C-alpha positions in Angstrom: -16.3 -5.1 -10.7 -14.8 -3.2 -13.9 -11.4 -3.4 -15.3 -10.3 -0.6 -18.4 -7.1 -1.0 -20.1 -5.7 -0.5 -23.5 -3.3 1.1 -25.2 -2.9 4.9 -26.7 -0.8 5.4 -29.4 1.3 8.1 -30.8 0.1 7.5 -34.4 -2.5 5.4 -36.2 -1.1 1.8 -36.3 -2.0 -0.8 -39.0 -3.0 -3.8 -36.7 -2.4 -5.5 -33.2 -2.3 -9.0 -31.6 -3.2 -9.4 -28.2 -4.0 -11.7 -25.1 -6.2 -10.6 -21.9 -6.2 -12.3 -18.9 -8.7 -10.0 -16.9 -11.6 -12.6 -16.2 -11.8 -14.4 -12.6 -12.9 -17.8 -12.8 -14.7 -19.7 -10.0 -13.1 -21.9 -7.6 -12.4 -22.9 -4.0 -12.8 -19.3 -2.6 -15.3 -17.8 -5.4 -18.1 -17.9 -7.5 -18.1 -16.1 -10.7 -22.1 -15.0 -11.5 -21.3 -13.0 -14.3 -18.1 -11.8 -16.5 -17.7 -10.4 -19.9 -15.0 -8.7 -21.9 -15.4 -5.7 -24.3 -12.9 -4.9 -26.9 -12.8 -1.6 -28.7 -12.6 -1.3 -31.9 -14.2 -4.5 -32.6 -12.0 -7.6 -33.2 -12.0 -11.1 -34.3 -11.3 -13.1 -31.1 -11.5 -16.4 -29.5 -11.4 -17.5 -25.8 -9.7 -20.6 -24.5 -8.2 -21.7 -21.0 -4.2 -21.7 -20.6 -2.1 -24.2 -18.9 -2.0 -22.8 -15.6 -6.2 -22.5 -15.5 -6.6 -18.8 -16.5 -9.0 -17.5 -18.7 -7.7 -16.0 -21.9 -9.1 -13.7 -24.6 -6.8 -13.7 -27.8 -8.1 -10.8 -30.2 -6.4 -9.1 -33.4 -7.6 -5.7 -34.5 -7.0 -6.0 -38.2 -7.8 -2.3 -38.9 -6.2 1.3 -38.3 -6.7 2.5 -35.0 -5.2 4.9 -32.6 -6.2 3.3 -29.7 -7.1 -0.2 -28.0 -9.8 -0.4 -25.0 -10.2 -3.7 -23.2 -13.1 -3.7 -20.5 -13.7 -6.3 -18.3 -16.9 -6.5 -16.0 -17.6 -9.1 -13.6 -19.9 -9.8 -10.6 -18.3 -12.6 -8.0 -19.4 -14.2 -4.9 -16.2 -14.4 -2.6 -16.6 -17.7 -0.6 -15.9 -18.8 2.9 -12.4 -20.6 2.8 -12.4 -24.1 2.9 -10.7 -25.9 5.6 -6.8 -25.9 5.5 -5.5 -29.6 5.3 -3.1 -30.8 7.7 0.5 -29.5 7.2 2.9 -31.7 5.8 6.3 -32.4 7.1 9.5 -31.6 5.1 10.1 -35.5 4.1 6.3 -35.5 3.2 6.6 -32.5 1.2 9.5 -33.2 -1.1 7.5 -36.9 -1.5 3.8 -34.6 -2.4 6.0 -32.1 -4.9 7.4 -34.8 -6.7 4.3 -36.5 -7.5 2.6 -33.0 -8.7 4.1 -31.5 -11.9 2.9 -28.2 -10.8 4.7 -28.4 -7.9 7.6 -29.0 -9.1 7.7 -26.3 -11.6 6.7 -24.1 -8.9 9.9 -24.8 -7.2 12.0 -24.0 -10.0 13.1 -20.3 -10.1 12.5 -18.0 -13.1 14.5 -14.8 -14.3 11.9 -12.7 -12.3 12.1 -14.9 -9.1 15.8 -15.7 -9.3 16.9 -14.4 -5.7 20.2 -12.7 -4.8 22.4 -14.2 -2.2 21.0 -12.0 0.6 17.4 -12.6 -0.2 18.1 -16.5 -0.1 20.1 -15.7 3.2 16.7 -13.6 4.5 14.8 -16.8 3.5 16.5 -19.0 5.7 16.7 -16.7 8.6 13.4 -15.7 8.7 12.0 -19.6 8.4 14.5 -20.8 10.8 12.8 -20.9 13.9 9.5 -22.8 12.5 9.4 -26.4 12.5 7.0 -27.5 9.3 6.9 -26.1 5.8 3.7 -24.4 6.2 4.7 -22.5 9.2 8.0 -21.7 7.8 6.6 -20.3 4.4 4.2 -18.0 6.5 6.9 -16.8 8.7 9.1 -16.1 5.1 5.9 -14.4 3.4 5.3 -12.0 6.8 9.1 -11.1 7.1 9.1 -9.9 3.3 6.3 -7.7 3.4 7.7 -6.3 6.6 11.2 -5.5 4.8 9.9 -4.2 1.7 8.5 -0.6 0.9 5.7 -0.2 -1.4 6.7 2.5 -4.0 5.5 3.3 -7.4 7.6 4.3 -10.4 10.9 2.5 -9.1 10.6 -0.4 -10.8 9.1 -1.9 -14.3 7.4 -4.8 -15.4 10.9 -6.4 -15.7 12.3 -6.0 -12.6 13.6 -9.1 -10.9 13.1 -10.2 -7.2 17.1 -9.7 -6.9 16.8 -6.0 -8.0 13.7 -5.2 -6.0 15.1 -6.9 -3.0 18.5 -4.8 -2.9 16.2 -1.6 -3.6 14.3 -2.6 -0.4 11.0 -1.5 -2.7 8.7 -1.8 -5.5 4.9 -2.6 -6.4 2.9 -5.6 -5.5 4.4 -7.5 -8.7 7.8 -6.9 -7.4 6.9 -7.9 -3.5 5.4 -11.1 -5.0 8.3 -11.5 -7.1 10.7 -11.9 -3.9 8.4 -13.9 -1.7 8.4 -16.3 -4.2 12.1 -16.2 -4.8 12.5 -16.6 -1.1 10.1 -19.3 -0.8 11.4 -21.4 -3.4 14.7 -21.2 -2.2 13.9 -22.8 0.9 12.5 -25.8 -1.0 8.5 -24.9 -0.9 6.7 -24.3 -4.0 5.4 -21.0 -4.5 3.2 -19.2 -7.3 2.4 -15.9 -8.3 -1.5 -14.9 -8.2 -3.0 -11.9 -10.4 -6.4 -10.6 -9.0 -8.0 -7.4 -7.7 -7.9 -6.0 -4.3 -10.5 -3.9 -2.8 -8.9 -1.3 -0.8 -11.9 -0.2 1.6 -12.9 -3.1 4.2 -15.8 -0.9 5.7 -17.2 0.0 2.1 -20.8 0.6 2.3 -23.0 -1.7 0.1 -23.7 0.0 -3.2 -20.4 2.7 -2.5 -18.2 1.8 -5.9 -14.6 2.7 -4.9 -11.1 3.1 -7.2 -9.9 -0.6 -6.7 -6.6 -2.2 -7.5 -4.8 -4.8 -10.2 -3.2 -6.8 -7.6 -0.6 -9.7 -6.9 0.1 -11.8 -3.9 1.3 -15.2 -3.5 0.8 -18.8 -2.8 2.7 -21.6 -1.4 2.2 -25.4 -1.1 2.7 -27.4 2.0 -0.4 -30.1 1.5 -2.4 -27.8 -0.1 -2.1 -23.9 -1.4 -2.4 -21.4 1.1 -2.0 -17.6 0.3 -0.7 -14.4 1.6 -0.5 -10.7 0.7 2.9 -9.5 1.7 2.3 -6.1 0.4 -0.5 -5.1 2.6 0.7 -7.6 5.4 -2.9 -9.6 5.4 -4.1 -12.7 4.9 -6.2 -13.4 1.7 -9.9 -12.7 2.3 -13.2 -11.3 1.1 -11.3 -8.3 -0.3 -9.1 -10.2 -2.8 -10.3 -11.5 -6.1 -8.6 -14.1 -8.0 -8.0 -13.9 -11.8 -5.3 -16.6 -11.8 -1.7 -18.0 -11.1 1.4 -18.7 -12.7 5.3 -19.0 -12.3 5.5 -15.3 -12.3 3.8 -12.2 -13.8 4.9 -13.0 -17.5 2.3 -16.1 -17.2 -0.4 -13.7 -16.3 0.1 -10.2 -17.4 -3.6 -8.8 -17.6 -2.7 -7.4 -21.3 -0.1 -8.2 -23.4 0.2 -7.9 -27.3 2.4 -6.6 -30.4 1.2 -4.1 -32.9 2.4 -3.0 -36.6 3.5 0.5 -36.8 6.1 3.2 -35.9 4.3 5.0 -33.1 5.0 4.6 -29.5 2.1 3.3 -27.1 0.9 4.4 -23.5 -0.5 2.0 -21.1 -3.6 3.3 -19.5 -5.6 1.5 -16.7 -8.5 2.0 -14.4 -10.3 -0.3 -12.1 -13.7 0.3 -9.8 -15.4 -2.1 -7.4 -18.5 -2.0 -6.1 -19.7 -4.0 -3.2 -23.2 -5.7 -3.7 -23.9 -7.4 -0.5 
């Protein structure tokens, strides 16, 4: 898998300061066999793991440049999912959340996930027929995916869940924010997951296809469970996880600032090859 992204500037900039979150990490569902990041122009950099467990490359380019390119290459083995724990009841969930610092934080809305009154009402209705938090969360995530339309170009990185919900459209980032806001509104901790999606389920071994940088959701109901509301599918061997956070702002693939008066244009390309 290769993910290349960066900025083209309208004129030469004197310096830029950046963070990249583009490398997957080994975990429950995947084993990273190889991964590397290449930055052009050559920069000073260091790597660390952030609060949420995402691998981060922080780097500075201190020489004048008109283009910045970061290329991530990874070889990942997707593993069988572990057996899901038995679902908790609502009282048990509340007790488990109180014991977990992450769950407490993933229950709080952020400016990007704060639901409108209509979204909160929709979430309450979508999960009303279910008895336990796991089933309720799944019903809400499915309902959000069915209610939203994937539509590029109508939202931006600062679009909120409330705005996307009123438009009933957006990209995977927006749909994930809507689902997270809905889940948190009924008392279920939920987090934003950043990664990649292989778009072709029947790709041949050795076939390289244009992939996607993608986002989906996970909720806690005794363990963390994932769902892809944009595509209406369970998380499986086509999903490669990079990291998670409270919302997109915690796991943006590339962010930074630069010195200079020029404007900038972001470019992105992803290619994925099935090895076996």
